[in-house]
C-alpha positions as CSV (number, residue, x, y, z in Angstrom):
1,M,136.2,83.0,108.9
2,V,134.6,80.0,107.1
3,E,135.3,77.8,110.2
4,Q,133.4,80.3,112.4
5,H,130.4,80.4,110.0
6,L,130.2,76.6,110.0
7,K,130.3,76.5,113.8
8,K,127.5,79.0,114.0
9,L,125.5,76.6,111.8
10,G,126.0,73.9,114.5
11,F,129.2,72.1,113.3
12,S,131.5,70.8,115.9
13,D,135.3,71.5,115.6
14,K,135.9,68.1,114.1
15,E,132.9,68.2,111.8
16,T,134.2,71.6,110.5
17,L,137.6,70.2,109.9
18,V,136.4,67.1,108.0
19,Y,133.8,69.1,106.0
20,L,136.4,71.7,104.9
21,T,139.0,69.0,104.1
22,L,136.4,67.2,101.9
23,H,135.6,70.5,100.2
24,K,139.3,71.1,99.5
25,I,140.4,67.7,98.2
26,G,137.2,66.3,96.8
27,P,136.0,62.6,97.1
28,S,138.1,60.8,99.7
29,A,138.2,57.6,101.7
30,A,137.9,57.7,105.4
31,S,141.5,56.6,105.8
32,T,142.7,59.6,103.8
33,L,140.5,62.0,105.8
34,A,141.8,60.5,109.1
35,R,145.4,61.0,107.9
36,L,144.9,64.6,106.7
37,T,142.9,65.8,109.7
38,K,144.8,63.7,112.2
39,I,141.6,62.4,113.7
40,K,141.5,58.8,114.8
41,R,139.9,56.5,112.2
42,T,137.3,55.2,114.7
43,S,136.3,58.8,115.3
44,I,136.3,59.8,111.6
45,Y,133.6,57.3,110.8
46,D,131.4,58.8,113.6
47,I,131.9,62.2,112.1
48,L,131.2,61.1,108.6
49,N,128.0,59.3,109.7
50,T,126.8,62.5,111.4
51,L,127.4,64.5,108.2
52,L,125.6,61.8,106.2
53,E,122.6,61.9,108.6
54,K,122.5,65.7,108.1
55,N,122.5,65.1,104.4
56,L,125.5,67.4,104.0
57,I,127.7,64.8,102.3
58,L,127.2,61.6,100.3
59,S,129.0,58.3,100.1
60,F,129.6,55.9,97.2
61,K,131.7,52.8,96.5
62,N,134.5,52.5,94.0
63,G,135.4,48.8,93.9
64,N,135.6,47.6,97.5
65,N,136.3,51.1,98.9
66,A,133.8,53.6,100.3
67,Y,134.3,57.2,99.4
68,Y,132.8,60.4,100.8
69,A,132.1,63.7,99.0
70,I,130.2,67.0,99.2
71,D,127.8,67.0,96.3
72,D,126.2,70.5,96.9
73,V,127.3,73.2,99.3
74,N,124.0,74.9,98.8
75,K,122.5,72.3,101.1
76,L,123.9,74.4,104.0
77,F,121.7,77.3,102.9
78,H,118.6,75.3,102.1
79,Q,118.7,73.4,105.4
80,E,119.0,76.7,107.4
81,K,116.2,78.2,105.4
82,E,114.0,75.2,106.2
83,R,114.9,75.5,109.9
84,L,114.1,79.2,109.9
85,S,110.8,78.6,108.2
86,T,110.0,75.9,110.8
87,A,111.0,78.2,113.7
88,E,108.8,81.0,112.3
89,K,105.8,78.7,112.1
90,L,106.5,77.4,115.6
91,V,106.7,80.9,117.1
92,K,103.4,81.9,115.4
93,E,101.7,78.8,116.9
94,L,103.1,79.5,120.3
95,Q,102.2,83.1,120.2
96,T,98.7,82.2,119.2
97,S,98.3,79.7,122.1
98,T,100.0,81.9,124.7
99,K,97.7,83.3,127.4
100,H,98.7,86.8,128.5
101,W,98.1,87.8,132.1
102,E,95.6,90.6,131.9
103,G,97.2,91.8,128.7
104,L,100.7,92.0,130.2
105,Q,103.7,90.2,128.7
106,I,107.3,90.8,129.8
107,N,110.4,89.3,128.1
108,Y,113.8,89.7,129.7
109,Y,117.1,88.9,128.0
110,K,120.8,89.1,128.8
111,G,123.7,88.8,126.4
112,I,124.3,89.8,122.8
113,E,121.9,87.3,121.2
114,G,118.9,88.4,123.2
115,Y,119.8,92.0,122.7
116,R,119.9,91.5,118.9
117,E,116.7,89.4,118.9
118,M,114.8,92.2,120.6
119,Y,116.0,94.6,117.9
120,E,115.1,92.3,115.1
121,D,111.6,91.9,116.5
122,I,110.9,95.5,115.5
123,L,111.2,94.5,111.8
124,R,109.1,91.4,112.2
125,T,106.3,93.4,113.9
126,R,106.4,96.1,111.1
127,P,104.9,99.0,113.1
128,K,103.8,102.1,111.2
129,E,106.1,104.2,113.3
130,L,109.0,103.6,115.7
131,L,109.5,106.1,118.5
132,G,112.4,106.2,121.0
133,W,114.9,107.8,123.2
134,M,118.2,106.6,121.9
135,H,121.7,106.6,123.4
136,L,123.4,106.3,120.0
137,D,126.9,106.1,121.4
138,R,126.1,103.0,123.5
139,F,123.3,101.3,121.7
140,Y,125.4,100.0,118.8
141,D,127.8,98.2,121.2
142,G,125.4,95.2,120.9
143,I,124.6,95.5,117.2
144,D,126.6,94.4,114.3
145,T,127.3,97.4,112.1
146,V,126.9,95.5,108.9
147,R,123.6,94.1,110.1
148,E,122.5,97.6,111.2
149,E,122.9,98.8,107.6
150,D,120.8,96.0,106.3
151,W,118.3,96.4,109.1
152,T,117.8,100.1,108.2
153,K,117.4,99.2,104.5
154,E,114.7,96.7,105.4
155,R,113.0,99.2,107.7
156,I,112.9,101.8,104.9
157,K,111.6,99.2,102.5
158,S,108.8,98.3,104.9
159,N,108.0,102.1,105.2
160,I,108.5,102.1,109.0
161,K,108.9,105.8,110.0
162,V,111.2,106.6,112.9
163,R,111.2,109.5,115.4
164,L,114.1,109.6,117.8
165,L,115.2,111.8,120.7
166,L,118.9,111.9,121.0
167,Q,121.6,113.5,123.2
168,E,123.6,116.0,121.2
169,T,127.1,114.6,120.4
170,K,129.4,114.6,117.4
171,L,128.1,111.1,116.5
172,T,124.4,112.1,116.7
173,K,125.0,115.3,114.7
174,N,126.4,113.2,111.9
175,F,123.6,110.6,112.3
176,Q,121.0,113.4,111.9
177,K,122.4,114.4,108.5
178,S,121.0,111.1,107.0
179,D,117.5,111.5,108.4
180,K,115.8,112.4,105.1
181,K,117.1,109.4,103.1
182,S,116.5,107.1,106.2
183,N,112.8,107.9,106.6
184,R,113.7,109.2,110.0
185,E,113.3,112.4,112.1
186,T,115.6,113.1,115.0
187,R,115.6,115.9,117.6
188,F,118.0,116.7,120.5
189,I,116.8,116.8,124.1
190,N,117.8,119.4,126.7
191,K,121.3,118.7,128.1
192,K,119.8,118.8,131.6
193,F,118.1,115.4,130.9
194,L,120.8,113.0,130.0
195,F,120.2,109.2,129.9
196,N,122.4,106.1,129.5
197,T,120.0,103.6,128.0
198,T,117.8,103.3,124.9
199,S,114.0,102.9,124.8
200,F,111.8,102.1,121.8
201,L,108.0,102.3,121.5
202,Y,106.0,100.4,118.9
203,E,102.7,98.6,118.6
204,D,101.9,98.5,122.3
205,H,105.5,97.5,123.1
206,V,107.9,99.3,125.4
207,V,111.5,98.1,124.9
208,L,114.5,99.0,127.0
209,F,118.1,98.4,126.0
210,D,121.1,98.8,128.3
211,S,124.7,98.3,127.1
212,S,126.4,100.2,129.9
213,G,127.4,96.9,131.5
214,E,126.3,93.4,130.6
215,L,124.0,93.7,127.6
216,T,120.4,93.7,128.9
217,C,117.0,94.1,127.3
218,V,113.5,94.2,128.6
219,R,110.4,94.2,126.4
220,I,106.9,94.9,127.9
221,H,103.8,94.4,125.9
222,H,100.9,96.3,127.5
223,P,98.6,98.8,125.8
224,E,98.2,101.1,128.7
225,F,101.9,101.2,129.6
226,Y,102.6,101.9,125.9
227,K,100.0,104.8,125.8
228,M,101.6,106.4,128.9
229,Q,105.1,106.2,127.5
230,K,104.0,107.5,124.1
231,Q,102.4,110.6,125.8
232,I,105.7,111.2,127.6
233,F,107.5,110.9,124.4
234,E,105.2,113.3,122.6
235,M,105.7,115.9,125.4
236,N,109.5,115.4,125.1
237,W,109.3,115.7,121.4
238,E,107.3,119.0,121.5
239,F,109.9,120.6,123.7
240,S,113.0,119.2,122.0
241,R,114.9,120.9,119.2
242,T,116.2,120.0,115.7
C-alpha cells in the first residue's frame, strides 16, 4: 500500500525501494543501500541524487564516508501541498485568459482520472444547487467509495443542496433514506423512462457521465444549453414521485 502511494506521488520503482529502505534502516551508506536493494552501485548514486534534488533526503559525512538519511517524512506532504497550490493558481490564470467561443466551452475526458476530475469540479465551483438525473447503480463504478463519503461531507459543509431524479431500485431506495442528513432530495422517475447514464446541472454547466463501457465524461459550459436542460429537469421533477 505504501509503495503504491509513493508511486502516485511520482516515485519510480527504484526510488520507492531506496526511500523505503532508508526509512526502515535509517542513515546508510550508498554501498549498504545497493546491497540491501540489490541495485547496482552506479545506479544507486543516480537514485540518491534524484531524491536529494527533490529535497526528500539529506546527505552528510562521517569521517571519509558519505551517508544518506530521511530527515522529515512530512516533506512528502508539504511538497504535494505546494504543487497543488501552484496548480490551482495556474488553472485560475489559464481560465481567466481562456477565450470561449461565443460562450461555449466543451471538455471531454476518457478514463477514471478524468471521470473523477469532472466530479471534483462540482465542489470547486460550489453551486448553490446541484440538479441531476443519476444512474446510481453505475455512476459509482468510477468513483472511490471512501472519497465519495468525504465528497458528500464537503458538499454538505459548503451548503450545496442536491435534487436528484433516480430510477427505483433497491440501492436507490436505501440511498433515499439518508436524504435529510445529506441536504438532498430525491425522487423516482416513471419506469417507462429508463436511462443508463448520469447528468448533472450546475452554474451554467451540463455534465454527462457514462460508465456503461469505458469511463467517459463530457462537460458543456453554455448558459442557454443549461437553461434548457434545467427546464426539462423541472418538468421531470414535477411529474416524478417521492
